[in-house]
N, C-alpha and C positions, 0 to 999 in steps of 0.2 A: 665373608660374604653372608648376607642375611638369607635365611632359608627360602624366602618367597621372592627373592630378587628377580625382577622381570616378569613375575606372574600378575595376572589380572584377576581380582576377586570381586564378585558381586555379592552384596549383602542385602537381601530383602527383609525389611524390618530393621534397617540399620540407622534409623533416625534417633533411636533412644535405647536405653536399657542394655541388655546383653548384646543386641545387634550392633549398637554403637561401639561397645567395648571390643567386639570382634573386628570392626572396621579399624579402630585404633591399633589393635594388636597386629593386624595384617599389614598396615602401613609401616609399623615399626619393624616388621620382618622384611620390608623391602617391596611390598606389593603396591600396584596401582589399584585403587578401590573405587567401586561404584556403589553408592547406597541408594536403596529404593524404599519408598513408603507411599502411602496413599495421600498424605497431606503435603502439599507443595511448600508451605511455610516451614514445616518441621524439617523437610529435606534441605531446604536452603540454609537453615540455621545449622544443621548437622554438617553439611559440606563446608560451610564457613569455619566451623569450629575445628574440623579435621584438617583443614588447610590444603595447601598445594598438593596435587597428586590425587585429589578426590573429585568425583563427579556425583551429582545428585539427580536422580530421575524419579518422577512420580510413577506409581503403579498401583492399580486396584486389583488385588489377586482374586477378587470375586468375579472379575470381568475378564474373560479369556482374551478378548481383543486387546485390552489394556496390557495383559501379560505378554502377549505376542509383540506388541509395540515396544514394550520395555526391553525385551531381549534384542529386538532389531536395532534399537537406539544404542544399546550397550555395546553391541558388536561382539566379535570373538573374545572368549575369556577362558580362564583356567579353572576357577573354583566358584561354586555357588553355595552360599550359606543362607538358610531360610529360618529366620527367628520370629517372623510375624505370627501373631496368635490372637485368639478370641478371648476377651476378658469380661468378667462380671456377668456371667450368664449360666443358665441351667444348673443352679444350685437349688437344693430342696428335696424333699422326699419323693420317691417314685410315684406314690399315689396322687401327687399333685402335679405331675409332670405334664406340660403342654407339649405333646409330641410334635405337632405340626410346627409350632413356633421354634422348637429346638432343632429342627432339620436345618434351618438356615444358620445355626450357630456353630457349625463346624466348617463353614465355608472358608475361613481363613486358614486355620491350622492344618486341616486335612485336604480339602479340595483345592485350596490355594496352593499348597505344596505340590499337589498332583499337576495342576496347571503349569506351575513353574518348572517342574521336572520335564514335562512334555515339551515346552518351548525352549528350555535350556539345551535340549539335544540338537537344536539347529545351529548353535554357536559354540558349544563347549569343546575344549580340546579333547582329543582322543584319550589322553591319559589324565584328564581332569577329575574333579570330585564334586559331589553334591553332599551337603550336610544339612539334615533336617533337625527339628527340635521336638522332643517328646517331654515327658514329665513323670516324676515319681508316683503321682497319683494313679498312673497306669499300672503300677506294680504294687502299690500300697494304698488301695482304695479306702476312702473314708465315707461314713454315712452321709447321705444327702448329696453325693457327688458322682452318681453312676455314669453320667454322660461325660463328665470331665475325665474320668478314668478311661472310658471307652475312646474318647478323642485322642488322648495321649498314646494309648496302646495302638490305635489304628495308624497313627503317624509313624510310629516305630516299625510297625509291620510293613508300611509302604516303603520305608527305607530299605528293609531287607529284600522285599520283592524287586525293587528297582535295581538293587545291587546285582541280582541275577539277570534282569532284563537288559540293563544298559552296559554290562561289562564289555570292555575293560574300564569304562568310566567307574570310578569308585563312589559308592553311596553308603553313607552312615548316618547315624543320628546321635545327638547328645540328649541324654535324659537328665533333666534339671530337677534338683530339689528346690528348696526355698532360696531364691536369689534376690538380693536387695536391689531390684530394679525400681524405677519410680512407682510402679503400681504396688509393689510389695511394701515399700516404705510407707505408702499411704494406709496400710493396714494398722499401723501403730506398733510401738515397741512391745507392749504387753502381749498382743496377738502373735507377733513373731516369736517371742520367747515361748509362748504356749505350744507352738508348732515344733520348736527346735530343742526344747529343754532336755528331751530324752535321747537325743542323737549322740553317737560316739563323739562327734564334734559338735557341741551344743550351741550352735549359732547358725545364722543364715550365711550363705556364701556371698561373695562379692561378684559383681559383673565381670571384674577382671579375672577372677579365678575361673568363672564359667568360660570366658573367652579362650583360656588356655586349651580347653578340650577341643574347641573348633579348630584352633591353630594346629594342634596335633593331628587331627584328622585330615587337614589339608596337606600337611607336610609328610606324613608317613605313608609312603606309596605302596605299602604291602598290607593295608588295612581296608577291608570293605565288608559291608553287610553287618557291621557291628553297632552296638548301642553302648556308648560310653556314659557312665553314670557320674554325675557331679552332684552329690547329695549329702555330704557330710556323714556318710555311713547309714543313711536312712533305709537303705535296702536290707540292712542287717537286723533291724529290730521289728 
C-alpha cells in the first residue's frame, strides 16, 4: 500500500517546478491531488500532464477572496503544500532599495502562505499537515539580497508559529537550496556552477529530490515545527 493511499493533497504552486514534482510524487504515493496556480492555462496543462486523479483550480494568493474560494472548491483535504513564490525582485544594494515597491513583493511567499494557512483550517483534516517553502538565503545571506533573505526566514518562522497555533495539525517548511526549476535553469549553466561549486555536493538539486522532502513531511506523522533543508550541504559552508 502506498503511504498516501486515500489522502487528498493540495499543492499551491503546483503548475511547474518543485510544486509540480511534489504533485507527481504525491500521486505516485497514492494520493488524490489538486493543483493550484494563478494562471488558468498553466493549471490546465499541468492537470492534463499529471493525468487521471488530478484536479486543477486557479487561485491568486494575493487575493484573500480567491484563496477562500479555492479551498471551498477543493473541499475537505489532508495535506497542503505551498511552493508558490515571488521571483525576480528586490535584488540590489540596500542604499538603492525602494522600500514601498518592495512591500508588495513578499505578497506571495509570505502573505500568500499566511492566507492559505488561514483558509486551509476550514477544510483540513484534524491530523493533516501544511508544508511551506523557505530558502537557504534565509540562513546564508548574500550581498545585495537582504529582502530575499528576510522573506525566506519569515516564511520559515511562520511555519514554526503555525505549528504551535494549529496543533495537532502539523506545520513544517522545506528550506531549498538551488533547485533546477524552470526559473533556475534560465540562469544558465555557468551561473549555476558559480553558486554550487563550493558545496559538499557541488551541483544544483533536482525538483524530484526536493519533492522527496515534502513527501516525507506529509507522511511522517510525528514531525511538526521543523525546517527540512534540501541544500546540497549549503548550510555547512
